[in-house]
Each structure stands twice: as C-alpha cells, then as structure tokens.
Residue frames relative to the residue before (quaternion, step in Angstrom):
aa qw qx qy qz dx dy dz
M 1.0000 0.0000 0.0000 0.0000 0.00 0.00 0.00
D 0.3893 -0.7013 0.5454 0.2432 3.55 -0.93 0.93
Q 0.2729 -0.7232 0.6107 0.1716 3.57 -1.07 0.76
D 0.2025 0.7872 -0.5650 0.1418 3.52 -0.69 1.04
I 0.2813 -0.7085 0.6189 0.1895 3.55 -1.34 0.33
D 0.1882 -0.7727 0.5972 0.1039 3.60 -0.82 0.96
I 0.0723 -0.7902 0.6085 0.0011 3.56 -0.88 0.96
E 0.0565 -0.7719 0.6328 0.0223 3.60 -0.80 0.99
T 0.1181 -0.8029 0.5810 0.0626 3.56 -1.03 0.85
F 0.0061 0.7735 -0.6322 0.0434 3.52 -0.93 0.98
C 0.2048 0.7698 -0.5861 0.1484 3.58 -0.85 0.91
V 0.7004 -0.4642 0.3318 0.4288 3.55 -1.27 0.12
R 0.7977 0.0716 -0.0266 0.5982 3.56 0.92 -0.95
P 0.1908 -0.8223 0.5262 0.1025 3.61 0.20 1.24
N 0.0225 -0.7770 0.6287 -0.0218 3.62 -1.06 0.80
A 0.3007 -0.7822 0.5225 0.1569 3.54 -0.24 1.31
D 0.5950 0.5765 -0.3653 0.4245 3.64 1.02 -0.64
E 0.6722 0.4859 -0.3000 0.4712 3.58 0.92 -0.86
A 0.6451 0.5183 -0.3129 0.4662 3.58 0.93 -0.95
M 0.6997 0.4756 -0.2848 0.4506 3.57 0.81 -0.97
S 0.6231 0.5367 -0.3593 0.4411 3.61 1.03 -0.66
I 0.6304 0.5189 -0.3359 0.4697 3.59 1.09 -0.70
L 0.7166 0.4591 -0.2459 0.4639 3.55 0.91 -0.97
A 0.5264 0.6698 -0.3978 0.3406 3.62 1.15 -0.46
D 0.5828 0.5944 -0.3699 0.4126 3.55 1.12 -0.59
L 0.6057 0.5774 -0.3551 0.4166 3.53 1.16 -0.62
T 0.5953 0.6023 -0.3666 0.3853 3.66 1.07 -0.66
S 0.6263 0.5292 -0.3541 0.4498 3.65 1.10 -0.34
N 0.5576 0.5784 -0.3990 0.4419 3.60 1.29 -0.21
P 0.4223 -0.7331 0.4634 0.2635 3.64 -0.61 1.04
K 0.6159 0.5644 -0.3481 0.4254 3.59 1.20 -0.37
V 0.6013 0.5477 -0.3482 0.4661 3.57 1.30 -0.39
L 0.2331 -0.8085 0.5336 0.0858 3.61 -0.64 1.16
E 0.8172 -0.0267 0.1071 0.5657 3.59 0.99 -0.88
L 0.0875 -0.7552 0.6473 0.0552 3.56 -1.14 0.73
K 0.1363 -0.8025 0.5807 0.0145 3.56 -0.56 1.24
Y 0.0567 -0.7799 0.6221 0.0380 3.52 -1.13 0.64
R 0.0388 -0.7759 0.6295 -0.0122 3.57 -1.11 0.89
N 0.2472 -0.7529 0.5955 0.1320 3.53 -0.97 0.89
Y 0.0299 -0.8190 0.5711 -0.0472 3.54 -0.42 1.30
L 0.2786 0.8015 -0.5013 0.1695 3.62 1.12 0.37
E 0.7341 0.4030 -0.2405 0.4908 3.60 1.07 -0.67
T 0.6111 0.5099 -0.3621 0.4853 3.60 1.16 0.53
P 0.6975 -0.4420 0.3388 0.4509 3.61 -1.22 0.09
F 0.5678 0.6014 -0.3603 0.4315 3.59 1.17 -0.60
N 0.0338 -0.8833 0.4650 0.0490 3.59 1.13 -0.85
G 0.6713 0.4410 -0.3349 0.4926 3.51 0.72 1.14
Y 0.5086 -0.5898 0.5001 0.3787 3.54 -1.28 -0.23
Y 0.1777 -0.7608 0.6187 0.0820 3.52 -1.20 0.68
F 0.0457 -0.7665 0.6406 -0.0077 3.61 -0.95 0.95
K 0.0661 -0.7611 0.6441 0.0371 3.54 -1.07 0.79
I 0.1324 -0.7608 0.6333 0.0509 3.57 -0.85 1.03
Q 0.1157 -0.7754 0.6190 0.0475 3.55 -0.74 1.10
Y 0.0150 0.8261 -0.5606 0.0552 3.57 -0.81 0.98
E 0.5713 -0.5732 0.4449 0.3837 3.62 -1.25 0.29
C-alpha cells in the first residue's frame, strides 16, 4: 500500500506559488519520495491538488 497525504486547497484567490513554497520544506525530508501538483481551477473541482508520497 502506498502511503500518501492528499491536500486540496480552495480559497478566494488561489496561488499555487504560495502553496508550493509552503510544501517545498517537505522535500528536504528523506522520507518524502514524491510531491505531485495538479491545477484543477478550470474544472468543476476548481482548486489545487497536492499529493505527498512518503516511506
């Protein structure tokens, strides 16, 4: 089973740069294997999606 954390962000003025800068600190953790980002602003989901996969 993959271990991951899903993060969805919704706000009045979404800013992917700000969200990514907050999550970037996680990449220095050796247990974090992957950080995925999806922009769903132009879909019914209307937000950003981040997935952090870790050991």
